[in-house]
VEXKEKE-522964 format. One record per residue (C-alpha): residue number from 1; residue in three letters; x, y, z. Coordinates in steps of 0.001 Angstrom, whole numbers, padded with zeros to 6 digits. Last residue first. Example, Ala and Ser with C-alpha at 12.3 -4.5 7.8 and 13.67 -1.06 7.14 Angstrom:
<rs>
(2 'SER' (013670 -001060 007140))
(1 'ALA' (012300 -004500 007800))
</rs>
This chain:
<rs>
(165 'LYS' (-003319 020443 -045006))
(164 'LYS' (-005367 017369 -044285))
(163 'ALA' (-009117 017820 -044248))
(162 'SER' (-011390 018130 -041255))
(161 'ILE' (-014548 016071 -040831))
(160 'ASN' (-017127 016665 -038146))
(159 'GLY' (-018556 015073 -035032))
(158 'ASP' (-021259 012881 -033536))
(157 'PHE' (-020240 009601 -031954))
(156 'SER' (-021825 006188 -031565))
(155 'ILE' (-021206 003220 -029259))
(154 'PRO' (-021796 -000514 -029662))
(153 'GLN' (-021307 -002873 -026703))
(152 'ARG' (-017826 -004293 -026506))
(151 'ASN' (-015883 -007474 -027356))
(150 'ASN' (-016889 -008411 -030923))
(149 'SER' (-016953 -004747 -031843))
(148 'SER' (-019302 -002154 -033256))
(147 'ILE' (-018561 001517 -033802))
(146 'SER' (-021038 004053 -035161))
(145 'LEU' (-019769 007408 -036461))
(144 'PHE' (-021941 010360 -037517))
(143 'ALA' (-020420 013148 -039609))
(142 'SER' (-020548 016886 -040232))
(141 'GLY' (-018833 018165 -043360))
(140 'ASN' (-021810 020074 -044836))
(139 'LYS' (-022680 017267 -047294))
(138 'PHE' (-023007 014658 -044542))
(137 'ILE' (-020464 011934 -043838))
(136 'GLU' (-021782 008641 -042462))
(135 'LEU' (-019019 006655 -040787))
(134 'SER' (-019461 002965 -039917))
(133 'PHE' (-016408 001723 -038024))
(132 'THR' (-016280 -002052 -037643))
(131 'TYR' (-013973 -003417 -034963))
(130 'ASN' (-012839 -007036 -034550))
(129 'GLU' (-010818 -006866 -031348))
(128 'ARG' (-007189 -008018 -031324))
(127 'GLN' (-006324 -005633 -034153))
(126 'ASP' (-004619 -006206 -037526))
(125 'ARG' (-007633 -006318 -039829))
(124 'PRO' (-009085 -002846 -039252))
(123 'THR' (-012531 -002471 -040839))
(122 'ILE' (-013680 000919 -042133))
(121 'LEU' (-017182 001163 -043585))
(120 'LEU' (-017630 004562 -045251))
(119 'LEU' (-021034 006044 -046046))
(118 'THR' (-021257 009218 -048131))
(117 'ASN' (-024462 011263 -048082))
(116 'GLY' (-026836 011399 -051045))
(115 'LYS' (-030077 010985 -049112))
(114 'ARG' (-030432 007337 -050142))
(113 'THR' (-026944 006671 -048783))
(112 'ALA' (-023853 006464 -050971))
(111 'SER' (-021179 003785 -050751))
(110 'GLN' (-017539 003407 -049750))
(109 'LYS' (-015836 000289 -048413))
(108 'ILE' (-012548 000835 -046597))
(107 'THR' (-010272 -002018 -045587))
(106 'PHE' (-007580 -001993 -042935))
(105 'GLU' (-004001 -003131 -042411))
(104 'LYS' (-001765 -000402 -040985))
(103 'SER' (-003814 000019 -037833))
(102 'GLU' (-003115 002287 -034906))
(101 'PHE' (-005002 001836 -031653))
(100 'LYS' (-007045 003487 -028936))
(99 'ILE' (-010700 002751 -028165))
(98 'GLY' (-011023 003764 -024551))
(97 'GLY' (-010167 001975 -021331))
(96 'ASN' (-006534 001272 -022192))
(95 'ASN' (-004758 002725 -019174))
(94 'ALA' (-006204 000256 -016649))
(93 'ASP' (-004564 -002767 -018303))
(92 'GLY' (-003882 -004770 -015144))
(91 'PRO' (-006210 -007574 -016159))
(90 'THR' (-007148 -007554 -019860))
(89 'ALA' (-010896 -007299 -020088))
(88 'SER' (-013711 -009358 -021560))
(87 'PHE' (-017309 -008444 -022377))
(86 'ALA' (-016648 -004699 -022409))
(85 'ARG' (-019598 -002659 -021199))
(84 'GLY' (-020194 000969 -021992))
(83 'PHE' (-018613 004384 -022278))
(82 'TYR' (-015551 004382 -024531))
(81 'PRO' (-013348 007356 -025316))
(80 'LEU' (-011846 007694 -028786))
(79 'TYR' (-008276 007785 -030120))
(78 'VAL' (-007993 005970 -033458))
(77 'SER' (-005125 005962 -035998))
(76 'PHE' (-005773 004407 -039417))
(75 'LEU' (-002539 004379 -041414))
(74 'ASP' (-001504 003653 -045025))
(73 'LYS' (-003878 005791 -047097))
(72 'LYS' (-004458 008157 -044202))
(71 'LEU' (-007323 008321 -041715))
(70 'ASN' (-007012 010086 -038368))
(69 'PHE' (-009535 009312 -035689))
(68 'GLY' (-011514 011105 -033033))
(67 'TYR' (-010964 012722 -029670))
(66 'GLY' (-008842 015860 -029271))
(65 'PRO' (-011465 018398 -028246))
(64 'ASP' (-013447 017683 -025057))
(63 'LEU' (-016548 015574 -025459))
(62 'ASN' (-020213 016354 -024829))
(61 'LEU' (-021970 013245 -023565))
(60 'LEU' (-025286 012065 -024925))
(59 'ARG' (-028161 009976 -023680))
(58 'THR' (-030044 012634 -021791))
(57 'SER' (-032879 013024 -019335))
(56 'THR' (-031968 016319 -017775))
(55 'SER' (-028919 016770 -015632))
(54 'GLY' (-028661 019278 -012814))
(53 'PRO' (-027209 016841 -010316))
(52 'MET' (-026052 013600 -011957))
(51 'SER' (-028612 010766 -011872))
(50 'ASN' (-029286 011002 -015620))
(49 'LEU' (-025653 010372 -016497))
(48 'VAL' (-025510 007377 -014141))
(47 'ASN' (-028687 005972 -015724))
(46 'VAL' (-027240 006444 -019231))
(45 'VAL' (-024042 004593 -018239))
(44 'ASP' (-026032 001686 -016773))
(43 'TYR' (-028256 001817 -019871))
(42 'ASN' (-025329 000949 -022162))
(41 'THR' (-025898 002504 -025597))
(40 'PRO' (-023409 005354 -025216))
(39 'PHE' (-023916 008372 -027521))
(38 'ALA' (-020702 010423 -027579))
(37 'LYS' (-020477 014048 -028720))
(36 'THR' (-017779 016210 -030360))
(35 'ALA' (-015676 013640 -032241))
(34 'ASN' (-013233 015059 -034804))
(33 'PHE' (-012895 012748 -037817))
(32 'ASP' (-009646 013486 -039619))
(31 'PHE' (-009020 013188 -043357))
(30 'GLU' (-007203 011204 -046048))
(29 'LYS' (-009346 008754 -048037))
(28 'ASN' (-008293 010539 -051276))
(27 'GLU' (-011903 010605 -052523))
(26 'ILE' (-013205 011583 -049087))
(25 'ALA' (-010675 014413 -048712))
(24 'SER' (-011358 015641 -052278))
(23 'ASN' (-015117 015591 -051725))
(22 'LEU' (-014739 017557 -048480))
(21 'THR' (-012390 020117 -050028))
(20 'ALA' (-014804 020702 -052927))
(19 'PRO' (-017873 020795 -050654))
(18 'ASP' (-016530 023411 -048194))
(17 'LEU' (-015929 022055 -044709))
(16 'TYR' (-017748 022538 -041410))
(15 'VAL' (-020868 024214 -042791))
(14 'GLN' (-023402 025068 -040111))
(13 'SER' (-027009 024497 -041179))
(12 'GLY' (-028138 022891 -037946))
(11 'CYS' (-026431 025550 -035826))
(10 'SER' (-028246 028347 -037718))
(9 'ILE' (-031638 026660 -037311))
(8 'THR' (-031140 026069 -033590))
(7 'MET' (-029963 029641 -033060))
(6 'LEU' (-033038 030957 -034899))
(5 'ALA' (-035377 028833 -032758))
(4 'VAL' (-033682 030012 -029562))
(3 'SER' (-034026 033635 -030748))
(2 'ILE' (-037742 033120 -031411))
(1 'MET' (-038303 031764 -027921))
</rs>
């Protein structure tokens, strides 16, 4: 029991990116968000997850590497899975089930939370769906992303920030 407690404490204090590199990446608005977990809000999805053999009551999905977004000054490239309900669909578009697009026209609003974390609101303006990406970046480089849309139920992701080389 003590070893489980120590592992939990050490995982919670993990540093993903040193503070100077993190601050520089945020200031330059050039970094990657690497998604590690998805938190669907649709209860149909949650019920399916909970009905799987060996599952405990959970609302999160561990993700394979490769999901996230890439932010540059002139390009916002998103590749994330989506688990939930879309309110309208394009018939015959079975390959576009996730949130996948590249935007060259987007706005970024930056603010600080009460706890001193950085909050970025990223809004692409050249997409069919009206997405709002709310990214809270913690001081150790971990991050929490919430996505809302005019066509889909909201979804959230846990992950971390990596800086450009």
